N, C-alpha and C positions, 0 to 999 in steps of 0.2 A: 483779455486773457491775461496779459502780465499783470494788470492791477489785481486780478483775483489770486494769482500766485503769490504776490506780495501781501496780501491780506491773509494767506494761510500762514502766519507767523505769530508766535506768541513771545512775550516778554519772559526770558528764564532768569532775570536777575532776581525777581520777587517770586520765588516758587511756591505755590500753593498745592494743596492736595488736589484739587480738580485738575490743575495744569499737568501735575505729575502723573495722574491717571490717563488724561488725554494722550501725553507723550508715550507713555508705555502701550498704550492700545494702538496708536499710529505705527509705533515701532513694530509691534507684533503683525499687524496687517500688512505691512511692507514686507516683514520678513517671510510672510506666507507667499506672498507674490513671487520672492527670489527662490524660496524652496520650490514652488510650482514651476517656474521657469528653468530651474536647474534640472528638475526631474523630467523635462520634456524630452522624450526619446532617450533618456538616459537611465540605466539601472543604478539604483543607489540605496542604501540602507535608510531604514526609518530613523535611526538614531541621527544620522547625519541631516536629513531633512528637518529633524526637530531642532538641531543645533542651529541651521540656517534661519528657522523662525524665530527662536529665541535669542540669538546673537544680537540683532540690532537693539532689542530692549535692554540687553544687558550693557551694551556700550552706551546706550542713551542714560541709563542709570549712573554709570561711571562718571560721564561728562557732567550730569547735574549734581553728583555728589562732590565733585572737586571745584565746584563753583565756576564751571565755564572754562576753567583752564585747559585748553585743547591739548597742549603738550603733556601735561601729567595725565589726563584722561586717555589719550592714544597709548601712552606707554604701559599703563595698567590694563587696559582693555586688550591690548596686543599681546601681552603676557598671557592673559587668560585663553585667548583664541588659539594660540599655539600650543597650549599644552596637549591638545589632542595629537599633534603631529610628533610628539617625543615618542610614543609608543607605536604608531602606524603611519608610514610615510604616506603624505597625500599627493595626489595627483597635482598636476598643474592646474586643471579644471576645477578641483576641490579648493585650492588655495585662492583662486581667482574668487570663487563663490564666497569663501569666508571673508575676504577683504571687501567684497561687494556689500555683504550684510555689515561688516563694521563701519564703511563708510556711510551707509544708510543711518545706522544707529547714532553716528556722529552727527549727521545733519539734523536728525530729530532731537537729539539732545541740545543742540543749539537753537532749537525752536523753529527752525525753517521747513515747515510740513510740505509746502508747496515745491521747494526745490527738492525735497527728499522724494516725493512723489515722481517728479520729471526725471532725476537721476535713476531711481529705481525702474521705472517703465522703459527708459531708452536702453539702460545696461541689460535688462531682461530681455527685450526684444532682440539685441545684438547677441545675447547668449543663445537664444533660440535659432537665430539665423545662422550662426555659426555652427551650431550643432546639425542643422539641415545641410549645410555645405560640407560637412565632414562625415555625414551619416554612413558613406560607403566605405569609409577608412577607419573604422573602429579599432583602436590600437589594444592589443592584448599582452598581457604579462606572462612569460614562460619560463618555467623554472625546470631545468634538466640536472639530474644527478649522474655524475660519471665516476669510474674509478679513477684513482689517482695515477695509474699508468697511462691513461688516454690523453693524448695531447689535444686540447679542446680547440686549440687556434687553427681554425679552417676545416676541422672535421666534419662540421655540419653544413658547410658552404654550399654543397650541392642541394642539400634538402631545403635550406633557406630560399635558394634560388626558384626551386620548384613550386613552392607553396606560397612564398610571401612576396609582397611588393618592396617591403623594406624591413630591416631588423637592426637591432642594436644590443651589444652587450653591455649590461648595466652593472653587475657585479659578479664577483667570484669570490666564494669563501669555502673553506674546508669544514667537514664534518666528520663524525664518527672517528674521532681521534687521528684526523688527518688522511684516513684512508679513502675518502670520497670527497669529490668537489661538487658544491651546488653552484650551476651557472644560472644566471637571471638575465633574461632578455626581454625587450620590448619589440614588438612585430606587428605589421599590418598584413594581413592574409589578402591572398588574392580572392577576387569575387567568386570563383569556382573551387576554391580550395576545400578539400575534404580534412577537417581536423583528425578524423579517426586515422585516416592513411598517412597523415604528417606524423601522428604520435607512433604509428606502427613502424615507419621508417626510422624515427630517432631510436626507438627501441632496439632496432638492429645494431646501431651505432653505440649506444651507451650500456649494452650488456643487460637490458630489460630492468634497469633500475628506475627508481621513481621519476615521473614527469608530470608537471601540472601546467594547465592553461586557465587563466581567469581574466575577466575584463580588468583593465587598468584602473587600479584604486579600489577593487573590491577584494573579497576573500575568494579562495580557489573555488572554481566552478566545476572543472574537470580535473581529475587526478588519477593517475595510474601508476 
């Protein structure tokens, strides 16, 4: 088995058209495995899944074009991969998947296909196992708009205790020329919690201003 893994290696010092194509195809195939494991019981956009498929090939090509200089290649590929997060904050799970795809592409770029396969399979299995273990505690992002006259510190504590197992205030910002505050939370709902009842209770407190709930890392799924 170990001998077979060692044989799945090519010499990247003398790059040819054939080895270039092979490395690209292997990178895309492993990227597909990563995208499939990331999507296991996890709602995500097609764009992000396509990114996970193509990112290993992108990193692989960068490594090849910088003549095997790992430091320069990682610096360039890292800059490319993090461009997405300048406009849309990524969840911890998304960032981990991106770096998994980058590492896979790096290994393929160095020509170690056997090690790339082992790395991808082990990390993908680990990702799916962790997804299963945390399936009942899906984290939600909640955005609540309140008037500036309402003291948000502690005003919703009774509601959080009634409907969630845990919650955390992640950001506060003003809107509408400072007359409103937009509060952002992450929370894990109780198994029997009804989101409609949760929103209704919040509306009593915030004067019926907009409230949104969506899966962590995705666009709004429910907005009132």
